[in-house]
MIDOSE-1310 file (N, C-alpha, C; in nm, 2 decimals, decimal comma, always signed):
residues 167
xxxx	-0,86/-3,44/-0,52/-0,94/-3,55/-0,53/-0,89/-3,64/-0,64; -0,92/-3,77/-0,63/-0,86/-3,86/-0,72/-0,97/-3,93/-0,80; -0,93/-4,01/-0,89/-1,03/-4,08/-0,98/-1,11/-4,19/-0,89; -1,05/-4,24/-0,79/-1,12/-4,33/-0,70/-1,23/-4,26/-0,63
xxxx	-1,22/-4,14/-0,59/-1,33/-4,06/-0,53/-1,44/-4,04/-0,63; -1,41/-4,02/-0,75/-1,51/-4,00/-0,86/-1,58/-4,14/-0,88; -1,51/-4,25/-0,88/-1,58/-4,38/-0,89/-1,67/-4,41/-0,77; -1,62/-4,37/-0,65/-1,71/-4,40/-0,53/-1,84/-4,31/-0,54
xxxx	-1,82/-4,19/-0,58/-1,94/-4,10/-0,60/-2,04/-4,16/-0,70; -1,99/-4,21/-0,81/-2,07/-4,27/-0,91/-2,15/-4,39/-0,85; -2,08/-4,47/-0,78/-2,14/-4,59/-0,71/-2,25/-4,54/-0,61; -2,22/-4,44/-0,54/-2,32/-4,38/-0,45/-2,45/-4,34/-0,52
xxxx	-2,43/-4,27/-0,63/-2,54/-4,22/-0,71/-2,62/-4,34/-0,76; -2,56/-4,44/-0,81/-2,63/-4,56/-0,86/-2,71/-4,63/-0,75; -2,65/-4,65/-0,63/-2,72/-4,71/-0,52/-2,83/-4,63/-0,47; -2,82/-4,50/-0,47/-2,93/-4,41/-0,43/-3,04/-4,42/-0,53
xxxx	-3,01/-4,43/-0,66/-3,11/-4,45/-0,76/-3,19/-4,58/-0,74; -3,12/-4,69/-0,71/-3,18/-4,81/-0,68/-3,28/-4,81/-0,56; -3,23/-4,74/-0,46/-3,32/-4,72/-0,34/-3,44/-4,63/-0,37; -3,42/-4,54/-0,46/-3,53/-4,45/-0,50/-3,64/-4,53/-0,57
xxxx	-3,60/-4,63/-0,65/-3,69/-4,71/-0,73/-3,77/-4,80/-0,63; -3,71/-4,84/-0,52/-3,77/-4,93/-0,42/-3,86/-4,85/-0,33; -3,84/-4,73/-0,31/-3,92/-4,65/-0,21/-4,06/-4,63/-0,26; -4,15/-4,64/-0,16/-4,30/-4,63/-0,20/-4,36/-4,51/-0,14
xxxx	-4,30/-4,45/-0,03/-4,36/-4,34/+0,04/-4,30/-4,21/-0,03; -4,38/-4,11/-0,04/-4,35/-3,98/-0,11/-4,24/-3,91/-0,04; -4,25/-3,90/+0,09/-4,14/-3,83/+0,17/-4,01/-3,89/+0,15; -4,00/-4,02/+0,15/-3,87/-4,09/+0,14/-3,82/-4,07/+0,00
xxxx	-3,91/-4,08/-0,10/-3,87/-4,05/-0,24/-3,81/-3,91/-0,26; -3,88/-3,81/-0,19/-3,82/-3,68/-0,20/-3,69/-3,66/-0,13; -3,67/-3,72/-0,02/-3,54/-3,72/+0,05/-3,43/-3,79/-0,03; -3,46/-3,90/-0,09/-3,36/-3,97/-0,17/-3,33/-3,88/-0,30
xxxx	-3,43/-3,82/-0,36/-3,41/-3,73/-0,47/-3,31/-3,62/-0,44; -3,34/-3,56/-0,32/-3,25/-3,45/-0,28/-3,11/-3,49/-0,26; -3,10/-3,61/-0,19/-2,96/-3,66/-0,17/-2,89/-3,70/-0,30; -2,97/-3,75/-0,39/-2,91/-3,79/-0,52/-2,85/-3,66/-0,59
xxxx	-2,93/-3,55/-0,58/-2,88/-3,43/-0,65/-2,76/-3,38/-0,58; -2,75/-3,39/-0,44/-2,63/-3,34/-0,37/-2,51/-3,42/-0,41; -2,53/-3,55/-0,42/-2,41/-3,64/-0,45/-2,37/-3,62/-0,60; -2,47/-3,60/-0,69/-2,44/-3,57/-0,83/-2,36/-3,44/-0,84
xxxx	-2,40/-3,34/-0,76/-2,33/-3,21/-0,77/-2,18/-3,23/-0,72; -2,17/-3,31/-0,61/-2,03/-3,34/-0,56/-1,95/-3,42/-0,67; -2,02/-3,51/-0,74/-1,96/-3,58/-0,84/-1,91/-3,49/-0,96; -1,99/-3,40/-1,00/-1,95/-3,30/-1,10/-1,83/-3,22/-1,06
xxxx	-1,83/-3,17/-0,93/-1,72/-3,10/-0,88/-1,59/-3,18/-0,88; -1,60/-3,31/-0,84/-1,49/-3,40/-0,83/-1,43/-3,42/-0,97; -1,52/-3,44/-1,07/-1,47/-3,46/-1,21/-1,40/-3,34/-1,26; -1,45/-3,22/-1,23/-1,38/-3,09/-1,27/-1,24/-3,09/-1,20
xxxx	-1,23/-3,12/-1,08/-1,10/-3,12/-1,01/-1,00/-3,21/-1,07; -1,05/-3,34/-1,11/-0,96/-3,44/-1,17/-0,92/-3,39/-1,31; -1,01/-3,32/-1,38/-0,97/-3,27/-1,51/-0,87/-3,16/-1,50; -0,89/-3,07/-1,41/-0,79/-2,96/-1,39/-0,66/-3,01/-1,35
xxxx	-0,66/-3,12/-1,27/-0,53/-3,18/-1,22/-0,46/-3,24/-1,34; -0,54/-3,31/-1,43/-0,48/-3,37/-1,55/-0,42/-3,26/-1,64; -0,50/-3,15/-1,66/-0,45/-3,04/-1,74/-0,33/-2,97/-1,69; -0,32/-2,96/-1,56/-0,20/-2,90/-1,50/-0,08/-2,99/-1,51
xxxx	-0,10/-3,12/-1,51/+0,02/-3,21/-1,53/+0,06/-3,21/-1,68; -0,03/-3,20/-1,77/+0,00/-3,19/-1,91/+0,06/-3,05/-1,95; +0,02/-2,95/-1,88/+0,07/-2,81/-1,91/+0,21/-2,80/-1,86; +0,29/-2,70/-1,91/+0,42/-2,67/-1,85/+0,41/-2,62/-1,71
xxxx	+0,51/-2,63/-1,64/+0,52/-2,60/-1,50/+0,48/-2,45/-1,47; +0,39/-2,43/-1,37/+0,34/-2,30/-1,35/+0,45/-2,21/-1,28; +0,56/-2,27/-1,23/+0,66/-2,19/-1,17/+0,74/-2,11/-1,28; +0,74/-2,16/-1,40/+0,81/-2,08/-1,51/+0,73/-1,97/-1,56
xxxx	+0,60/-1,97/-1,54/+0,51/-1,86/-1,59/+0,52/-1,74/-1,49; +0,49/-1,62/-1,54/+0,50/-1,50/-1,47/+0,38/-1,49/-1,37; +0,40/-1,44/-1,25/+0,29/-1,42/-1,16/+0,19/-1,33/-1,21; +0,06/-1,35/-1,17/-0,05/-1,27/-1,22/-0,05/-1,14/-1,13
xxxx	-0,05/-1,03/-1,20/-0,05/-0,90/-1,14/-0,19/-0,85/-1,13; -0,22/-0,78/-1,02/-0,36/-0,72/-1,00/-0,37/-0,60/-1,10; -0,49/-0,59/-1,15/-0,52/-0,47/-1,23/-0,65/-0,41/-1,18; -0,66/-0,28/-1,19/-0,77/-0,21/-1,14/-0,84/-0,14/-1,25
xxxx	-0,97/-0,14/-1,25/-1,04/-0,07/-1,36/-1,10/+0,05/-1,29; -1,07/+0,17/-1,35/-1,12/+0,29/-1,30/-1,19/+0,37/-1,41; -1,29/+0,45/-1,37/-1,35/+0,54/-1,46/-1,28/+0,67/-1,45; -1,22/+0,72/-1,56/-1,15/+0,84/-1,56/-1,25/+0,96/-1,59
xxxx	-1,25/+1,05/-1,50/-1,34/+1,17/-1,53/-1,25/+1,29/-1,58; -1,13/+1,29/-1,56/-1,04/+1,40/-1,60/-0,96/+1,35/-1,72; -1,00/+1,39/-1,84/-0,93/+1,36/-1,96/-0,97/+1,46/-2,07; -0,89/+1,46/-2,18/-0,92/+1,54/-2,29/-0,89/+1,47/-2,42
xxxx	-0,94/+1,52/-2,53/-0,91/+1,45/-2,66/-0,92/+1,56/-2,77; -0,85/+1,52/-2,87/-0,84/+1,61/-2,99/-0,84/+1,51/-3,11; -0,90/+1,55/-3,22/-0,90/+1,46/-3,34/-0,89/+1,53/-3,47; -0,84/+1,47/-3,57/-0,84/+1,52/-3,70/-0,89/+1,41/-3,79
xxxx	-0,88/+1,42/-3,92/-0,93/+1,32/-4,01/-0,85/+1,19/-4,00; -0,72/+1,19/-3,97/-0,64/+1,07/-3,96/-0,61/+1,03/-3,82; -0,61/+1,12/-3,72/-0,56/+1,09/-3,59/-0,66/+1,13/-3,48; -0,64/+1,06/-3,37/-0,71/+1,11/-3,25/-0,61/+1,11/-3,13
xxxx	-0,61/+1,21/-3,05/-0,52/+1,22/-2,94/-0,61/+1,22/-2,81; -0,57/+1,13/-2,72/-0,64/+1,13/-2,59/-0,54/+1,17/-2,48; -0,58/+1,26/-2,40/-0,50/+1,31/-2,29/-0,55/+1,27/-2,16; -0,47/+1,19/-2,09/-0,50/+1,14/-1,96/-0,39/+1,18/-1,86
xxxx	-0,43/+1,24/-1,75/-0,33/+1,29/-1,66/-0,31/+1,18/-1,55; -0,19/+1,12/-1,55/-0,14/+1,03/-1,45/-0,01/+1,07/-1,40; +0,01/+1,07/-1,27/+0,13/+1,12/-1,21/+0,25/+1,03/-1,25; +0,36/+1,09/-1,29/+0,48/+1,02/-1,32/+0,47/+0,93/-1,44
xxxx	+0,37/+0,94/-1,52/+0,35/+0,85/-1,63/+0,46/+0,87/-1,74; +0,51/+0,99/-1,74/+0,62/+1,02/-1,84/+0,75/+0,94/-1,82; +0,76/+0,88/-1,70/+0,88/+0,80/-1,67/+0,87/+0,66/-1,71; +0,75/+0,62/-1,75/+0,73/+0,48/-1,79/+0,78/+0,45/-1,93
xxxx	+0,85/+0,34/-1,95/+0,89/+0,31/-2,09/+0,77/+0,28/-2,18; +0,79/+0,32/-2,30/+0,67/+0,30/-2,40/+0,62/+0,16/-2,41; +0,71/+0,06/-2,38/+0,67/-0,08/-2,39/+0,57/-0,12/-2,28; +0,57/-0,04/-2,17/+0,48/-0,07/-2,06/+0,34/+0,01/-2,07
xxxx	+0,32/+0,08/-2,18/+0,19/+0,15/-2,20/+0,12/+0,09/-2,32; +0,00/+0,05/-2,30/-0,08/-0,01/-2,41/-0,21/+0,06/-2,42; -0,25/+0,09/-2,54/-0,38/+0,16/-2,56/-0,45/+0,09/-2,68; -0,58/+0,06/-2,66/-0,66/+0,00/-2,76/-0,79/+0,09/-2,78
xxxx	-0,81/+0,14/-2,90/-0,93/+0,22/-2,93/-1,03/+0,14/-3,01; -1,15/+0,14/-2,98/-1,26/+0,08/-3,06/-1,36/+0,19/-3,09; -1,46/+0,16/-3,17/-1,56/+0,26/-3,20/-1,63/+0,32/-3,08; -1,64/+0,24/-2,98/-1,72/+0,29/-2,86/-1,64/+0,28/-2,73
xxxx	-1,51/+0,25/-2,73/-1,44/+0,24/-2,60/-1,29/+0,26/-2,62; -1,23/+0,28/-2,51/-1,08/+0,30/-2,51/-1,03/+0,22/-2,39; -0,93/+0,14/-2,41/-0,86/+0,06/-2,31/-0,72/+0,10/-2,30; -0,68/+0,15/-2,17/-0,55/+0,20/-2,15/-0,49/+0,12/-2,04
xxxx	-0,37/+0,07/-2,06/-0,29/-0,01/-1,96/-0,16/+0,07/-1,94; -0,13/+0,11/-1,82/+0,00/+0,17/-1,79/+0,06/+0,08/-1,67; +0,18/+0,03/-1,70/+0,25/-0,06/-1,60/+0,37/+0,01/-1,53; +0,34/+0,11/-1,44/+0,46/+0,17/-1,37/+0,50/+0,08/-1,27
xxxx	+0,63/+0,09/-1,23/+0,69/+0,00/-1,13/+0,67/+0,06/-0,99; +0,60/+0,16/-0,98/+0,57/+0,22/-0,85/+0,43/+0,21/-0,81; +0,40/+0,21/-0,68/+0,26/+0,20/-0,64/+0,20/+0,34/-0,63; +0,09/+0,36/-0,70/+0,02/+0,49/-0,69/-0,07/+0,50/-0,57
xxxx	-0,07/+0,61/-0,50/-0,16/+0,62/-0,39/-0,30/+0,66/-0,44; -0,31/+0,73/-0,55/-0,44/+0,77/-0,60/-0,43/+0,77/-0,76; -0,54/+0,75/-0,82/-0,54/+0,75/-0,97/-0,55/+0,89/-1,02; -0,63/+0,97/-0,96/-0,65/+1,11/-1,01/-0,62/+1,21/-0,90
xxxx	-0,60/+1,33/-0,93/-0,57/+1,43/-0,84/-0,69/+1,47/-0,75; -0,80/+1,45/-0,81/-0,93/+1,48/-0,73/-0,94/+1,37/-0,61; -0,91/+1,25/-0,64/-0,91/+1,14/-0,54/-0,81/+1,18/-0,43; -0,69/+1,22/-0,47/-0,59/+1,26/-0,37/-0,63/+1,37/-0,29
xxxx	-0,69/+1,48/-0,34/-0,73/+1,59/-0,27/-0,84/+1,55/-0,17; -0,94/+1,47/-0,21/-1,04/+1,43/-0,12/-0,99/+1,34/-0,01; -0,90/+1,26/-0,04/-0,84/+1,17/+0,07/-0,76/+1,26/+0,16; -0,68/+1,36/+0,11/-0,60/+1,45/+0,20/-0,70/+1,53/+0,29
xxxx	-0,81/+1,57/+0,24/-0,90/+1,65/+0,32/-0,96/+1,56/+0,43; -0,99/+1,44/+0,40/-1,04/+1,35/+0,50/-0,94/+1,32/+0,61; -0,81/+1,30/+0,57/-0,71/+1,27/+0,66/-0,68/+1,39/+0,75; -0,68/+1,51/+0,69/-0,65/+1,63/+0,76/-0,76/+1,66/+0,86
xxxx	-0,88/+1,64/+0,83/-0,99/+1,66/+0,92/-0,98/+1,57/+1,04; -0,94/+1,44/+1,01/-0,93/+1,35/+1,12/-0,81/+1,39/+1,21; -0,70/+1,43/+1,15/-0,58/+1,47/+1,23/-0,62/+1,59/+1,32; -0,69/+1,69/+1,26/-0,72/+1,81/+1,34/-0,82/+1,78/+1,46
xxxx	-0,91/+1,69/+1,43/-1,01/+1,65/+1,53/-0,93/+1,58/+1,64; -0,84/+1,50/+1,61/-0,76/+1,42/+1,70/-0,67/+1,51/+1,79; -0,60/+1,60/+1,72/-0,52/+1,69/+1,80/-0,60/+1,78/+1,89; -0,71/+1,83/+1,85/-0,80/+1,91/+1,93/-0,84/+1,83/+2,06
xxxx	-0,87/+1,70/+2,04/-0,91/+1,62/+2,15/-0,79/+1,60/+2,25; -0,67/+1,59/+2,19/-0,55/+1,57/+2,28/-0,52/+1,69/+2,36; -0,55/+1,81/+2,30/-0,51/+1,94/+2,37/-0,61/+1,97/+2,48; -0,74/+1,93/+2,47/-0,84/+1,96/+2,57/-0,82/+1,87/+2,69
xxxx	-0,85/+1,93/+2,80/-0,84/+1,86/+2,93/-0,97/+1,78/+2,95; -0,96/+1,66/+2,98/-1,08/+1,57/+2,99/-1,18/+1,62/+3,10; -1,13/+1,69/+3,20/-1,21/+1,73/+3,31/-1,28/+1,86/+3,28; -1,25/+1,93/+3,17/-1,32/+2,05/+3,13/-1,47/+2,03/+3,11
xxxx	-1,50/+1,93/+3,05/-1,65/+1,90/+3,02/-1,72/+1,88/+3,15; -1,66/+1,81/+3,24/-1,72/+1,78/+3,37/-1,73/+1,91/+3,45; -1,63/+1,99/+3,45/-1,63/+2,12/+3,53/-1,73/+2,22/+3,47; -1,75/+2,22/+3,34/-1,84/+2,31/+3,28/-1,99/+2,27/+3,32
xxxx	-2,02/+2,15/+3,33/-2,15/+2,11/+3,37/-2,18/+2,10/+3,52; -2,07/+2,10/+3,60/-2,09/+2,09/+3,74/-2,16/+2,22/+3,80; -2,12/+2,34/+3,76/-2,19/+2,46/+3,82/-2,34/+2,46/+3,79; -2,37/+2,41/+3,67/-2,52/+2,41/+3,63/-2,59/+2,31/+3,72
xxx	-2,52/+2,20/+3,75/-2,59/+2,09/+3,83/-2,60/+2,14/+3,98; -2,51/+2,22/+4,02/-2,51/+2,27/+4,16/-2,63/+2,37/+4,18; -2,66/+2,44/+4,08/-2,77/+2,54/+4,09/-2,90/+2,47/+4,11
């Protein structure tokens, strides 16, 4: 959107306000009020778009910045910790985390929370071993059900009910 669109929307709001002042019937006043609010909302959105366009022109090119990577927030149920007067150790089990360079691991501890970022260059199929086992069980159950269905003869069910129907 451009600044001309913003100017047109402002003119529309002004004209609608003039019509509202001239209207004498309640229903027409209500309709004009609703339309004014709609156009004002559109005007606000248009202003925001123009401002972000100006900001992006003033800011350095986005092609030079690094692409945004997805991050996932998970609650870890499997962990351990140990502490002394000076130190605290937190043990989190993550597959192949020992292969990650130290620069790609970040941990922040506060009085009530812990924030851990690990940036491995591989895609993990599961965060914890429990999740992996549960997923494996689900997939194995589906595979066995499917192979059982493939082995069975589709006419077996018909043949087993046919003698009962004949009686």
